[in-house]
C-alpha positions as a Python dict, from the first residue, in 0.01 Angstrom:
ca = {
    (1, 'X'): (0, 0, 0),
    (2, 'X'): (146, 102, 322),
    (3, 'X'): (-214, 208, 476),
    (4, 'X'): (-373, -117, 324),
    (5, 'X'): (-70, -286, 544),
    (6, 'X'): (-151, -118, 858),
    (7, 'X'): (-600, -174, 816),
    (8, 'X'): (-477, -520, 820),
    (9, 'X'): (-295, -552, 1135),
    (10, 'X'): (-557, -297, 1297),
    (11, 'X'): (-769, -572, 1234),
    (12, 'X'): (-560, -824, 1262),
    (13, 'X'): (-535, -692, 1644),
    (14, 'X'): (-876, -603, 1726),
    (15, 'X'): (-980, -987, 1630),
    (16, 'X'): (-687, -1141, 1870),
    (17, 'X'): (-775, -820, 2175),
    (18, 'X'): (-1168, -943, 2121),
    (19, 'X'): (-1082, -1287, 2122),
    (20, 'X'): (-907, -1276, 2439),
    (21, 'X'): (-1194, -1097, 2623),
    (22, 'X'): (-1424, -1358, 2430),
    (23, 'X'): (-1183, -1635, 2631),
    (24, 'X'): (-1217, -1476, 2872),
    (25, 'X'): (-1615, -1392, 2914),
    (26, 'X'): (-1586, -1783, 2846),
    (27, 'X'): (-1473, -1929, 3149),
    (28, 'X'): (-1697, -1704, 3353),
    (29, 'X'): (-1986, -1966, 3401),
    (30, 'X'): (-1823, -2326, 3522),
    (31, 'X'): (-1973, -2543, 3281),
    (32, 'X'): (-1790, -2846, 3313),
    (33, 'X'): (-1906, -3219, 3411),
    (34, 'X'): (-2266, -3043, 3315),
    (35, 'X'): (-2393, -3149, 2980),
    (36, 'X'): (-2330, -3543, 2957),
    (37, 'X'): (-2612, -3768, 3113),
    (38, 'X'): (-2488, -3983, 3406),
    (39, 'X'): (-2455, -4343, 3267),
    (40, 'X'): (-2619, -4455, 3615),
    (41, 'X'): (-2902, -4229, 3472),
    (42, 'X'): (-2910, -4306, 3121),
    (43, 'X'): (-2892, -4597, 2934),
    (44, 'X'): (-2947, -4497, 2586),
    (45, 'X'): (-2683, -4425, 2349),
    (46, 'X'): (-2534, -4099, 2321),
    (47, 'X'): (-2300, -3853, 2125),
    (48, 'X'): (-2170, -3543, 2211),
    (49, 'X'): (-1906, -3286, 2081),
    (50, 'X'): (-1727, -2992, 2323),
    (51, 'X'): (-1512, -2746, 2237),
    (52, 'X'): (-1294, -2565, 2487),
    (53, 'X'): (-1033, -2257, 2456),
    (54, 'X'): (-691, -2386, 2381),
    (55, 'X'): (-418, -2280, 2603),
    (56, 'X'): (-150, -1964, 2552),
    (57, 'X'): (-166, -1719, 2312),
    (58, 'X'): (-371, -1944, 2048),
    (59, 'X'): (-682, -1878, 2270),
    (60, 'X'): (-776, -1623, 2163),
    (61, 'X'): (-821, -1702, 1857),
    (62, 'X'): (-897, -2098, 1864),
    (63, 'X'): (-1096, -2346, 2025),
    (64, 'X'): (-1012, -2714, 2116),
    (65, 'X'): (-1253, -2994, 1993),
    (66, 'X'): (-1318, -3372, 2063),
    (67, 'X'): (-1589, -3607, 2081),
    (68, 'X'): (-1756, -3884, 2316),
    (69, 'X'): (-1999, -4133, 2307),
    (70, 'X'): (-2186, -4365, 2510),
    (71, 'X'): (-2251, -4664, 2360),
    (72, 'X'): (-2611, -4818, 2491),
    (73, 'X'): (-2583, -4938, 2815),
    (74, 'X'): (-2265, -4867, 2847),
    (75, 'X'): (-2119, -4717, 3233),
    (76, 'X'): (-1868, -4509, 3065),
    (77, 'X'): (-1799, -4248, 2743),
    (78, 'X'): (-1561, -4293, 2508),
    (79, 'X'): (-1360, -3980, 2394),
    (80, 'X'): (-1202, -3894, 2088),
    (81, 'X'): (-924, -3622, 2013),
    (82, 'X'): (-618, -3518, 1821),
    (83, 'X'): (-355, -3405, 2118),
    (84, 'X'): (-19, -3250, 1923),
    (85, 'X'): (196, -3311, 2180),
    (86, 'X'): (102, -3672, 2244),
    (87, 'X'): (283, -3715, 1868),
    (88, 'X'): (607, -3684, 2028),
    (89, 'X'): (547, -3959, 2276),
    (90, 'X'): (399, -4200, 2091),
    (91, 'X'): (438, -4171, 1711),
    (92, 'X'): (57, -4060, 1709),
    (93, 'X'): (-118, -3774, 1797),
    (94, 'X'): (-497, -3955, 1858),
    (95, 'X'): (-587, -4030, 2152),
    (96, 'X'): (-854, -4260, 2276),
    (97, 'X'): (-956, -4219, 2687),
    (98, 'X'): (-1237, -4340, 2882),
    (99, 'X'): (-1308, -4015, 3078),
    (100, 'X'): (-1518, -3727, 3186),
    (101, 'X'): (-1620, -3586, 2876),
    (102, 'X'): (-1782, -3281, 2931),
    (103, 'X'): (-1426, -3148, 3075),
    (104, 'X'): (-1223, -2873, 3068),
    (105, 'X'): (-966, -2790, 2844),
    (106, 'X'): (-701, -2693, 3064),
    (107, 'X'): (-904, -2492, 3224),
    (108, 'X'): (-1122, -2359, 2996),
    (109, 'X'): (-1513, -2486, 3030),
    (110, 'X'): (-1633, -2706, 2804),
    (111, 'X'): (-1925, -2575, 2540),
    (112, 'X'): (-2127, -2831, 2421),
    (113, 'X'): (-2226, -2808, 2024),
    (114, 'X'): (-2360, -3151, 1916),
    (115, 'X'): (-2593, -3399, 2182),
    (116, 'X'): (-2771, -3667, 1958),
    (117, 'X'): (-3030, -3935, 2133),
    (118, 'X'): (-3129, -4024, 1824),
    (119, 'X'): (-3259, -4401, 1801),
    (120, 'X'): (-2971, -4461, 1510),
    (121, 'X'): (-2703, -4315, 1741),
    (122, 'X'): (-2574, -4675, 1824),
    (123, 'X'): (-2545, -4749, 1521),
    (124, 'X'): (-2349, -4370, 1441),
    (125, 'X'): (-2146, -4455, 1738),
    (126, 'X'): (-1970, -4711, 1497),
    (127, 'X'): (-1920, -4517, 1230),
    (128, 'X'): (-1783, -4294, 1418),
    (129, 'X'): (-1566, -4580, 1569),
    (130, 'X'): (-1477, -4643, 1183),
    (131, 'X'): (-1395, -4330, 1102),
    (132, 'X'): (-1165, -4264, 1408),
    (133, 'X'): (-976, -4590, 1271),
    (134, 'X'): (-937, -4473, 925),
    (135, 'X'): (-815, -4067, 1014),
    (136, 'X'): (-543, -4009, 773),
    (137, 'X'): (-338, -3757, 950),
    (138, 'X'): (-255, -3918, 1284),
    (139, 'X'): (90, -3965, 1260),
    (140, 'X'): (87, -3505, 1105),
    (141, 'X'): (23, -3220, 1337),
    (142, 'X'): (45, -2884, 1282),
    (143, 'X'): (-155, -2598, 1462),
    (144, 'X'): (-184, -2419, 1170),
    (145, 'X'): (-332, -2413, 940),
    (146, 'X'): (-378, -2840, 952),
    (147, 'X'): (-400, -3114, 1015),
    (148, 'X'): (-523, -3036, 1342),
    (149, 'X'): (-698, -3118, 1625),
    (150, 'X'): (-1007, -2922, 1461),
    (151, 'X'): (-949, -3083, 1097),
    (152, 'X'): (-1004, -3455, 1295),
    (153, 'X'): (-1331, -3348, 1421),
    (154, 'X'): (-1435, -3220, 1095),
    (155, 'X'): (-1322, -3505, 908),
    (156, 'X'): (-1499, -3769, 1146),
    (157, 'X'): (-1882, -3485, 1055),
    (158, 'X'): (-1764, -3555, 714),
    (159, 'X'): (-1782, -3926, 775),
    (160, 'X'): (-2153, -3934, 1007),
    (161, 'X'): (-2304, -3704, 813),
    (162, 'X'): (-2557, -3802, 968),
    (163, 'X'): (-2500, -3585, 1258),
    (164, 'X'): (-2498, -3238, 1106),
    (165, 'X'): (-2252, -3094, 1300),
    (166, 'X'): (-2168, -2769, 1291),
    (167, 'X'): (-1809, -2649, 1397),
    (168, 'X'): (-1728, -2276, 1495),
    (169, 'X'): (-1567, -2043, 1320),
    (170, 'X'): (-1333, -2004, 1577),
    (171, 'X'): (-1223, -2414, 1471),
    (172, 'X'): (-933, -2321, 1327),
    (173, 'X'): (-805, -2629, 1131),
    (174, 'X'): (-1123, -2741, 1015),
    (175, 'X'): (-1154, -2638, 647),
    (176, 'X'): (-778, -2828, 587),
    (177, 'X'): (-729, -3017, 302),
    (178, 'X'): (-452, -3141, 82),
    (179, 'X'): (-390, -2907, -215),
    (180, 'X'): (-519, -3210, -438),
    (181, 'X'): (-860, -3210, -247),
    (182, 'X'): (-956, -2847, -380),
    (183, 'X'): (-1375, -2948, -343),
    (184, 'X'): (-1569, -3196, -109),
    (185, 'X'): (-1834, -3188, 101),
    (186, 'X'): (-1886, -2950, 440),
    (187, 'X'): (-1811, -3109, 799),
    (188, 'X'): (-2155, -3116, 859),
    (189, 'X'): (-2232, -3240, 519),
    (190, 'X'): (-2486, -3033, 484),
    (191, 'X'): (-2352, -2864, 155),
    (192, 'X'): (-1992, -2803, 16),
    (193, 'X'): (-1659, -2651, 6),
    (194, 'X'): (-1397, -2521, -217),
    (195, 'X'): (-1034, -2496, 63),
    (196, 'X'): (-715, -2440, -55),
    (197, 'X'): (-511, -2549, 223),
    (198, 'X'): (-766, -2448, 485),
    (199, 'X'): (-632, -2089, 405),
    (200, 'X'): (-881, -1974, 178),
    (201, 'X'): (-1205, -2111, 131),
    (202, 'X'): (-1597, -2083, 93),
    (203, 'X'): (-1843, -2331, 265),
    (204, 'X'): (-2211, -2296, 170),
    (205, 'X'): (-2465, -2537, 330),
    (206, 'X'): (-2763, -2591, 555),
    (207, 'X'): (-2568, -2607, 900),
    (208, 'X'): (-2345, -2384, 786),
    (209, 'X'): (-2491, -2145, 593),
    (210, 'X'): (-2226, -1913, 419),
    (211, 'X'): (-1913, -1955, 532),
    (212, 'X'): (-1582, -1726, 450),
    (213, 'X'): (-1219, -1852, 514),
    (214, 'X'): (-942, -1576, 499),
    (215, 'X'): (-620, -1695, 616),
    (216, 'X'): (-755, -1979, 858),
    (217, 'X'): (-984, -1745, 1020),
    (218, 'X'): (-1418, -1779, 951),
    (219, 'X'): (-1659, -1501, 883),
    (220, 'X'): (-1998, -1747, 905),
    (221, 'X'): (-2333, -1612, 811),
    (222, 'X'): (-2564, -1898, 948),
    (223, 'X'): (-2896, -1760, 724),
    (224, 'X'): (-3132, -2076, 886),
    (225, 'X'): (-2998, -2036, 1270),
    (226, 'X'): (-3051, -1669, 1284),
    (227, 'X'): (-2687, -1651, 1443),
    (228, 'X'): (-2347, -1482, 1292),
    (229, 'X'): (-2018, -1627, 1403),
    (230, 'X'): (-1676, -1427, 1350),
    (231, 'X'): (-1301, -1499, 1387),
    (232, 'X'): (-1180, -1475, 1788),
    (233, 'X'): (-1562, -1381, 1938),
    (234, 'X'): (-1738, -1660, 1778),
    (235, 'X'): (-2103, -1717, 1726),
    (236, 'X'): (-2337, -1417, 1807),
    (237, 'X'): (-2691, -1596, 1810),
    (238, 'X'): (-2924, -1922, 1897),
    (239, 'X'): (-2720, -2181, 2052),
    (240, 'X'): (-2617, -2450, 1877),
    (241, 'X'): (-2740, -2647, 2145),
    (242, 'X'): (-3036, -2506, 2281),
    (243, 'X'): (-3045, -2479, 2670),
    (244, 'X'): (-3418, -2545, 2681),
    (245, 'X'): (-3386, -2882, 2497),
    (246, 'X'): (-3077, -2985, 2651),
    (247, 'X'): (-3269, -2863, 3007),
    (248, 'X'): (-3590, -3093, 2896),
    (249, 'X'): (-3423, -3408, 2854),
    (250, 'X'): (-3229, -3342, 3174),
    (251, 'X'): (-3553, -3355, 3318),
    (252, 'X'): (-3677, -3649, 3199),
    (253, 'X'): (-3413, -3880, 3250),
    (254, 'X'): (-3418, -3722, 3662),
    (255, 'X'): (-3847, -3838, 3596),
    (256, 'X'): (-3772, -4186, 3474),
    (257, 'X'): (-3472, -4227, 3708),
    (258, 'X'): (-3700, -4123, 3960),
    (259, 'X'): (-4007, -4409, 3856),
    (260, 'X'): (-3751, -4696, 3847),
    (261, 'X'): (-3644, -4581, 4218),
    (262, 'X'): (-4060, -4591, 4278),
    (263, 'X'): (-4084, -4891, 4146),
    (264, 'X'): (-3783, -5063, 4297),
    (265, 'X'): (-3918, -4999, 4643),
    (266, 'X'): (-4228, -5101, 4524),
    (267, 'X'): (-4467, -4746, 4601),
}
C-alpha cells in the first residue's frame, strides 16, 4: 500500500513538473493579437475559442478558456468567460466584454482552439449568446473540480454542437457535471461522456477520441487526429487549428483588402 502511495505521489510530482515546463515553453512564442482577423479587414462572422495557462501554481496543470465572437459587419469582438474572483465583486462570475479576443491571460500567451467562419456563423453566434444567458453556474465557482471557466466553455460547446469543439486535456473542469447527471453528450457534441463530478469519467467521441479522467486529470487518445493529450503537458501531435489553414485565411484577407483598396483608387 505504501509503495502504491509513493508511486501515485511520484506520478503527481512528474505531472506538476512537466506541466510547469510546458507552461513556460508556451510563452516562448508571442501569440497575443495574432489570431483574430481585424474587423476592418474582415466583415464576416467569426467564432473563436482560446486557452491560456492560468496564473499561480495552477498553471502547471490547467488552462483558462474563453469564447470570442464577431457578427457580420460588427467592428468589435465580444468575449465570454468565467472569472472566479469576479463572483466576490458582483455576485456573478460571468464576464462579457468587448476586448481583444486573442489577448494574453496574466502574461500567458493564448492558444487558438477553434476558428469558425462558415456561412452559418451568425446563426451559431445567436445560439452562443442564448447558451451564455442560460448557463446555470453564473453564481457559483470552484477552481477544482468545477464549475469553473472550463466548465462554462464546455457547457456552451454542448449547447452549440455544430462547433465541434474539443477542449484540451489541460482544461480542468470541462468534465464537471452534477451528481444527478452522470451520462450526457461530450463537450464537442460528437460523442458521449460518463462523469462523476468531473473527478472520474470516460469520454468517447469523434472529436475527443477516447478520453479518461482520473481525479480531474485527463488522458486523451485523439485517434482521428493522430494526437495524444496528457495532464499538465497538453497536446502532442497535430494542432487543433492548422497554422497553414489560418495562414491561408489571413492571406485571403490581405488579398481582399488589396483588391478593395485598388477598386477604391480606380486602379
